[in-house]
N, C-alpha and C positions, 0 to 999 in steps of 0.2 A: 884288127884295125890299127894296131900300133906298129905293125911291121911294114906298112906301105911306104915306099920310097918314091922320090921324084923320078919319073920314068924318062922324061925328056926335058932338058932345060929350055927355057924360053917360053914363047907363047904357045897356047894350046892349038894343036892341029885338029880341026873339026872332024876330019875323016877318021881319026884315031879314038874318038870319044863318043859315048852315047849316054842318054838320060833315060831311065826307066823307073817304074814304080819299085819301091822298097818297103819292107815291113816297118811298122811303127817302132819296133824295138831297135832296128838298125838306126833309124832317125834319132831315137832317144840316146843311144850310145854315142853317136857322132856329136850330138849337142852337148852331152855331159862332158865329153873330152875336149872339144875344140871351140865351143861357143862360150862367150863371156857369161851368158845366163846360166850355164851348166845344168839346164833342165828345161822342160816344157810340159805340155799337158799330157793327159793319158789317152787322148783321142786325136784323130786327124780325118779330114776329108780326103786328103791326098798327101803322100810322101813320095818324092822322087829323088833318086840317087844318081850321081855322076860316076861313070865307069869307063875304064880303058877297054877298048874293044878286044884287044888281044890278050890282056893279062888280068882281067877281072872276071872271075867266074862265080864268086859267091857274094852275098850281100856284105860280108866282112871286107871285101875288096873295094868298098865304096870310098870315093874321094870327095864327096860333098852331098849335102842334102838340102832340099827345099821342102818345107813342112807347111801345109795349108789347113786353115780352120775358118769357120765363119766368125766374124767379129761379134762383139756385143750388139744387141739391138740398137742401142743409142749410136754406136759408131757406124753401123750399117746405114741408119737413117741419115746421119750427118754426111756420109760419104755419097750415097746414091738414093735420095729421097723418093724418086720415082719407082725404084724396085729394090728396096733394102734386102729382100730375100735372095737377090742375085749377087750379093757382095761376098767375096771370099778374101780372107787375109793371109798373107805370107807371114807366118808367125816366127819362123826361124829359117835362116839361110846360113849354112856353115860349109866351109871348105877346108879340107885337110891341108896342112902346111906343105905337104909334098906335091900338091897339085900345081900344074903350070899356070902361068899368068893367063888372065882372062877366063879362068875356069868358072868363077862365080857368075859372070855375065852369060856365059854359055849355058850353064846349068839353069839359070833363071829363065832365059828365053825358051829353052826346050821344055822346061817344066810347065810354063804357061800354055804351050801348045798341047800338052797332054791333059789339061783340065777340061772337064765337061763343059759344053757350051752354055749350060744353064747359068754359069757364073759369068755375068756380063760386065762386072766391074770388080777389079782387084784393088786391094789396098795394102800398103805396108808402111812401116815407120823406121826411122833411123834415130837411135838414142843419143840425145845431146849429152847426157851424163857420161857417155863413153867417148865423146868427141866425134861421133859419127855424123857425116853430112849427107849420106845417101848417094855417094858417087857411083855405086854399082847400079842403082835404080835410074839415075840420070843417064848412064851409059847404055842402059837397056830401053831408053825412050819412055820411061814412066814420067808422068806429069807431077811436078812439085806443086803442092797446094798450100803450103805454109806450115806454121808451127801449131801444134796442139796446145791446149791449156796445160800448164804444169801439173804433174801428178807425183805423188810420193813414189819413191823407188825403195823397195825392201829387199834385203839380202839376209840369208841365214846360212851359215857354214859355207859361204862362197856361192850359194845358189840364189839367183834372183827369182822372185815370185810375186805376182800381183795379188791384190786383196780379194779378187773375185773367186768365190767357191760355189759353182753351180748358180743357183738363183740368189745367193747371198753375197753381199760385198762387206768384208770385214772392215772395221774402223782401224785407225792408226793404233789406238790402244790395244785392240784385239790382236793386231799383227805383232806388236811389240811383246805382248803377253805370250804369244806363240813362239817367241825367240828370234824374231826378225829385227834387224837393225834398220831404222829409217834413215836412208842416206841423204834425203832432201827431196825437194820438189823440182822436177825437171820437165821441160817440154820435149816433144819429139818432132822431127821433120816428117811430114806426111806426104806420101806419094800415091797416086792412083793410076790405073791403067784400064781404059775402057776397051772392052772386047766387042767389036762390031763385025 
């Protein structure tokens, strides 16, 4: 993954690129190296990678990843109360710095098309603590629904991690005892996409 170079300067040419499923470990490596969170969960409903049609043969040739998981029950109910079981969250979207412009929007749009139809509502967030406003989601025609309530952001050794551990949610004191720095409370911009 470290040897990928920019193949063609400028905007992405759709005919030269494809999006296909990738292994979870490929998604994890991409996120660890190129996403500000430097990590993610140990599971996924779907992971899709961005590949150049002529020069990408292996998962290691991946130029970007879209990583999908169900949100927490509370987030699913708040997002789509009529069918919370049909909500899927984009938890990580990462693009290699050598990818052409528009690669993130292309990857996101193609990834959405690959998802099972049972997921009729998609949700994602843009972190205000990183200065993100969700421009990629706006460009992909997701609907902005406002800011979430502020929540603590925790980082340990450069890796961001939330307090949820399976059915348990750790307190701030427990997170700090586990070696995490509490950076402050921050809201997120929330975006949804209805699939009909």
